[in-house]
N, C-alpha and C positions, 0 to 999 in steps of 0.2 A: 465688192467684198470689203469689209472693214479691215484696215491694215494697222491702225494705231494700237500699240500694245495696251492691254487692259490694265487699269490701275485698280488694285485691290486694297481696301482699308479694313483693318481690324477694329471693331467697336467693342469696348468694354461694356458689360451688362451684369446686372444682379439677377440671379436665377429667380424665376417665378415658381411658386409651389402649387398653383391652381390650374395647370394646363393638362389635366388628365382628360383625354377624349372620352366622350360618352358613347351611347349606342351608335351615333352617326357623326362622329367628329367632335371638335371642341366648339361649344356654343356659349357665347357670353353676350352681354350688352355691347353695343358698338363702342361706348366710351371706354370699356375695358380694353378692347383691341387697339384703341387710339392712344393708350398710354405709351410713353416712350419705350421702345424696345419690345413691347409685348408681342405684336404681330411678328416682328423679325425673329425673336427667339423661338417662337413656335414653329415657324417655317424652317428655321435653321435646324431645329430638332427633327423635323420631317426629312430634310435633306440628309441629315446624319444617318437616318434609318434607310435611306436609299442605298442599295448595294453598289459598291464601286464597280466600274466597268471592268470586265475581265481583261487581263494583260494583253491577250491576243485579239481583243475585240477591234473591229475595223473603225469604230467611232465611239464616242461617249454616248450617254443615254439621251433619249427623247422623253420629254415629260409634257403631259397635257395639262392645260390650265384653263379654267373657266368658272363662271359664277352665275347666279340666278338674277342678276341685275339689281340686287338690293344695294342700299346705301353702303359705301365704303369699298365696293368691289373694285372700281378703277384704281384707287390708291393701293389696295392690296396687290393687285396684279403687278403694278410697277415695282413694288417691294420684292415680289417673287422674282421678277426679271433680274434685279440687282443681286439678290442672294443666289439664284441659280447660276448666274454668270460667274460668280466668285467661288462656286462649290467645287470646281474641278471634276464634277461627275456628269454634267449635263452639257450637251452640244446644241440641243434644239428644244425650244418651247413651242408647242402647238397651242395657240390661244384662240378662242372664239372671238369673232369680230365684236368690238365694243366690250370685250371681256365676258361675253355672254355665252354660256353653254348650259343646256339642261343637263341634269345628272345622267339620264339615260344616254343622251348624245355624247357626253364625256366618256361614259363607259364604252360606248361603241368606238369612239376615236382611239381610246387606249388600246383596244383590241386590234383595230384595223391598222394602226400605225406601229403595232408591236412596241409600244412605249413601255418604259420601266414602271410607269404609274401615272397618277394625275393628282393635282391639287385642286379641289373643288371648293369654291367660295360660296357657301350657302348655309343658312340655318333652316332650310327646307320650308316647312309650313309655319314657321314662327314669324311674327310681324317684323317689318323692316322700318328703316328710318333712323335718324340720328339718336333717338331715345329708345330704340328697340334693339333687335338682335342681329348679330353677325355670327358667322361660323366658318371654320376651316376644316376640311376633311381630306384625308389621304386615301386614295384608291391604289391598289397594287396592279401588277402587270396583267392579271386576268380581267381587269376592268371593274372589280368589285371592291367593296370597303376593306380596308386593311384588317387582317385578323388581330385577335387580342394580343398575340405575341409581338406584333409590330407596334400596335398602339401603346402597349406597355413599355416597349423600348423607347418610343418617342417621349413618353411621359418621364421615364427615368432620365433621359438625356436632358430634358428641359429643367429638371430640378438641380442639375449640376453645371449647366452651361454658364460660363463666365464671360464669354465673348463670342462674337460671330463676325463673319467676313462679308463685306459688300463690295460690289464692283461699281466703279464710277462710270456709269453709262447713262446716256441721255434717255429721257422717257420715250417709249415706243408709241407710235401713232396707232392705237388699237382700232381706229375706224378704217384703216387702209388694208385691204386684203392683199396678201403677198408676203414674201420673205424679207425680213428686215435684218440685215447683217449688223449686229450690235457690236461685236468685238471679234477679233481673230478666233475662229473655232467655236463661236457661239452665235446662234441666230434665233430670232423669234418669228415664227410663221403664223400670221393671222389668217384664219380660215373662215369660210362661210359657216355660220353656226348651225344652219338648218339642213343643208343639202345632203350630207352623208347620212344623217338620221332618217330623212324622208326616203332616201333610196333603200335603206335597210327595211323599213316598213313595207315598201312596195315589193320587196323580195319575199317577205313573210306572208303577206295577205294578198288576196285576189281583189285588187282595186277595181278591176273591170266589173266583177260581180257586184261589188258594193255600189258602184256607180250606176249599173243597170237597175239594181233594186231601187235606188233613190229616184232614178229617172222615170221608172214605171209607176211611181207613187208621188206625184208632185204635191199632194196634200200632206205627205208625211214630213213633219217638221223636225228639224235638228237644231240644237243650240249647244255651242261649246263656250264655256266660261274659263278664260285664262287667269282670271282674278288679278290682272295686272302683274302676273309673274312671268317667268321665262318662256312659257309655252305659247304666248300670243303669236309670234312669228311662225312657230311650228304648226299651230292650229290653222293659220291662214294657208300655209303651204299644203296641208293635208286636206282640210275640209273644203276650202274654196278652190284652190288651184288644181288639186289632184282629183277630188271627188265631185267638183262642179256645183257645190252648194253656193247659195248667195252669200255675199260678204256679211250680211246681217246675221249669219249663222254663227259668227264668232263675236263674242263680247269681251270687253275689258282686255283687249288684245295688245295694248302697248305696255311693255315692261316698265315699271316705275320703281324708283329707289325705295319708296315707302309703300308699294303695292296699292297706291291710291288711298292710303289711310286705312285699308282693310286688313283683315287677318287671312292670309292666303292658305287656309286650311279647308279642303273640300269636304265639309260635312254639313249637316242640315242646319247648324247654327251659324257658321261663318260664311257659307255660300247662300245666305238668305235671299240676296238679290235675284239669283238665278232660280231658287226655289219658288219665290213669289211670281216670277215671270212664267214658270211652268204651270203654276196653278191658274194664273190669270188668262194665259193664252192657250192652255191645254196642249202644250208641246208634247210631241210623241216621244222624243228621245233627247235628253239633255245630259250633259256631262261637264265636269270641271276637273281641273288639275291644280296642284298646289304651286308654291313659290318656285321650286326647282324642277317640277315636272315629273316627279316619281310617284305621285299618288293620284288617285282618281275617285270620283263619285259619279254614279249614274242614277238618274231618276227619270220618270216619264209621266205621261198623262194619268189622270185619276189617282194621283198620289202614290204611284208605284215608286218604291225605293229599293234599289238592289243592294242588299247588305253585302259588305266586302267579303264576309265569310262565304256567303252563297255565290258571290261572283266567281271566285277562283274555282269552286266546285262545278259551276255551270260551264265555265270555259273548258275544264278538263273533260266534262261529259260530252261536249260538242267538238273537241279538238280536231280530230281528223276529218270530221264531216264539214267543218266550216273554215279551216285554216290550212292552206297548202303546205306551209312549213312543216306541220306535224304529219301530213301525208307523206312528206319526204323523209322525215327523221324518225317518225313514230314517237310515242310517249313512253319514255324510259322509266319514269317514276314521278310521284308528286310529293309535295311537302307543304307544311303550314307551320306557322309559329304556334307555340303551345296554347296561348289564350284564344286563338282562332277556333271557330266552331268546328265540330267534327263532321260537317256535311261533306268535306273533301274525302274523309276516310271512307264514307259510304260509297262514293264514286270509285275510289281505288279498289275497294273490296269487290265491287261488281265487275270491275275490269281486270282483276287479277294483278293489280299494280301495288308496289310498295308505297306506303304513305309515311313519310318521315315527319316526326314532331321535333321541332327545334326551338331554341330560345328566340325571343324577339330580337330582331336585328338581321338585316339582309345578308350580312357577312356570313351567317351560318349556312346559307344555301349554297355559297360559292364552291366549297369543297365537293359537295355532292354533284353539282353540275360539272365541275372539272373532271370528276371521276366517271362521268357518263351515267350517273344513277338518277338524275333528276331533270325533268323537262318543264314542269309547270308548278308554280308555288305562289303562296300569298300570305298576307297578314291581315288581321282584322282591322288594322289601322289604315285602311284604304290603299294598301300596297299590293299590287298584283304583277306577276311577270313570268318570264320563261328563260330558257338557257340561251336565247339570242344575244343577251348581254349578261352582266353580272350585277345589275341593279334592278329594283322594281321600276316599273315603267307605266306611267299613267296613260299616255297616248296609246301605247300598245294595247292596254286593257280596253280602252274606249273603242278602238278599231276592231278588236276581237269581238266585242258585243255587236257592232254593226255587221260584222261577218256572220255572226250567229243568226241575226235577223234575216240577212240575205239568204242564208242556207235554209232557214225555215220557210221563206217564201218560195224558194226553188223546190222544196219538198211538198208544196201545195197547201200549206197551212192557210186556212180562211182568215184567222186572226193573227196577224204578224205584229206583235207588240211585246214590250218588255214583260208585262204581266203574264201574257200567254206563255212565254218561255219559262218564267218562274213557276207557273202553275203546272206545266208539263214536267218540270224537274221535281216538284213536290209530289206529284202523282206517282213518280217512279221511286223516290227515295224518302218520302216523308219530309218533315221540316224540323230543322234544328233552330229553334227560336234563340236569338242571341241579342245581347245588348251590352254596351260598354258605358260606364259612368266615369267621366274625367273630372277630377278636382284639381284645377290648375293653380300654381303658385301658392300652395299652402305652406305653412311653417314646416321647414325641412326636419327639424328635430321631432316635432309631433308626429309627422308622417312616418319617420323611421321608427319611433316608439310603437306606433300602431302595428306596423308590419312585424316588428320584433315580437310583439305580444301574440300575434296570430301564428308566427313561426313557432314559438314555444308551445303553443296549444296544439297546432295541427301536425307538427313534426313528432309529437309524442306517440308512441305505440298505443297508448290508451285512448287516442282520439277516435279510433275505429269503433263504431257502435254508439257514439255519443250523438246527441240531438242538436241540430241547429234549426230552431223553430220547429216546423213540422217535418223536417228532413233528417235522415239518419246517415251519418258519414260511413261510407264503405271503404274509402281510401283517401289519404291526405298526406301532405308533405310540402317540401320546397323543391321545385322542379330543378333537376340537374341533367346535364346532357353530355354524353361522351360521343365525340365526332366519330362516325364509323369509318372515316377515311384515314385520319391522322391520329386518332386516339386522344386528342386534346379534350379537356374536361372543363365545363362551365357550370358553376354552382350558383345557388340563390337567384334563380331566374323567375321566380313567381311562386307565391304561397297559394296552395290550392286545396280544395276539398271536392271529392266526387261522392255523390250521394247514392243511396241504394236504388233509386229510380233512374240513375244514369245522368241526372243533371249535375252541373258543375258550377263552382264559383272560384275565381282566381283574383288575387290582389297582387299588384306589383307597383313599384316606383318606376316612373319613366325616366329614361336617360336623355330625352330630347329637349328638355326645357333649359332656360338660361338663368332662371331666377326662382329661388325657393325650390319646392318639389311639386311634382305632379303625381297624384295617386290615381291609379286606374283600377276600376273594379269591373270584372267581366262575369257575366252570368249566361248560362246556356241550359236549355231544356229541350228534349226531343219529343215530337208527337208524330206518329205514323199516319194519323187520320185527320186530325183537326189542323189544317194548314192555312186557314184564312183568318186567324185571329190577329189582333193588334199585338205586336211583340211585347209592348209594355203591359198590356193586360195579361197576356199569357205568362209573363215572367214575374208579375208583381209579388206573389208569395215568396218566390226565391230571392228577389231583390230586397224585400223587407227583412227576410231572415239573415241575409248576408250583411246588410247594414247594421242590424242588431248585434250580431256576433263581433263585428269589427269595431264597434263603438267609434265610428269615424268622426262623428260630431264632437265627442269627448276629446279626441286626440288632436283634431285639426280646427275645430270651431266652425266647420262648414256644415250647413244644413242641406244645401242644394248643390248638385254638380254644376260645373261650368258648361259642360257639353254632355249630351246624351246621344249615343249612336244606336 
């Protein structure tokens, strides 16, 4: 045990005015975080928001720390060690080996260790490397992203902070698993990044059933793409070690600081290497996760693509039949972000469940889960999860789909494939055709002006009955949400129009970028009978009408989207 008294130094700093966390923490270019004092002042503001230990508490707090392996994570971890040791609030940091923890694994550790919270070093699906993005996010004691009241407090503190305290402690060897006694009353515990999370999934799913399904079908091919993000070691532990698949079933499995020069966003544009392999090799089941492991994409042979909006609905439809966890707990309720398609609503109605519609951002699901109202939820942005943790969970969703296929096989299906599962779902519920157009890194002022113009038009009572191309508005406005648990209110969460035929259009500015602005346009139309159309064909009239009314090219200069989902 360290016995040398800790030396604490106060460092003067000028407040930064740009440290307002977005939907998922503070994201900026690496060079911004590398500015003198920038990382330290934001972490110090997070620590200021951590509640002081109760006077009668047996010890100070435990805090979980980890990142997605991107450039600047090791340096940031050492800064957090020094700041936490000087805070007077923290007795122990639980850090993933090499500073690596997937976001779902961090959420699990926060809950398992009963930690006060966690500091996650990730910019999620954004590119990494010295010229790209870094991020810092604070999760609270339930394992979920800090609510707006906490992130607002962090921002307010950062604007007035004039100094911060650091402890003079040696760097911690993050490669060595075990407890490092850094100073009297302060330790850093380096843990296996993977083991606790894999044990969690083995408790949720029937790995024996999945293994048997795969063993009985040696020609059934599986491919997981970690995109050189954090999930490579997790993928090997799950798909190779636990499920018995060959090592070649996992690609891009080594976490790299720049994600191998790629963009670790699991969509049809940025996961093109895997998409090409699936087409060339006719792979039955292929999946990818993003930089920090909280998103997923699932595709299969013959061009099958599981739209994220459909994914959460199908999982809810199969929950108790395919997943032992839900046979034990039941499904208490379901939820989706507002832009996500209404396929989940149809499942909820058929099952007699409440379906909550919340703003974009996983933090909005946490209160519902903690109140026992919510079991399964998802976002159209490739995020799917349940109440096993308080983050979206890419690998959980992938294993859920393998569980559904195993359950279909056990039910005697002749065709056990992704497309067969989707066709069965559409036969029961019809199809909510859905697409999202992303316009990344556009001029922020132009994007804001476009949304303001739409808001002025669609928030007016006179909007109802007006035409948008061939469509007539039945309802429109700017989505606002009142949390049914604590009564907190979130406004300006997406400008929308619902048309007389039930189709929808939503425009919103994303809070996950680090440069400029990202405009997202969401379009949805339902058809009870025609379920095999190409979504871009089915939605083309609606897409054209939406782009026309928004005048997106006029405001942003962009003619084509960066990504189409």
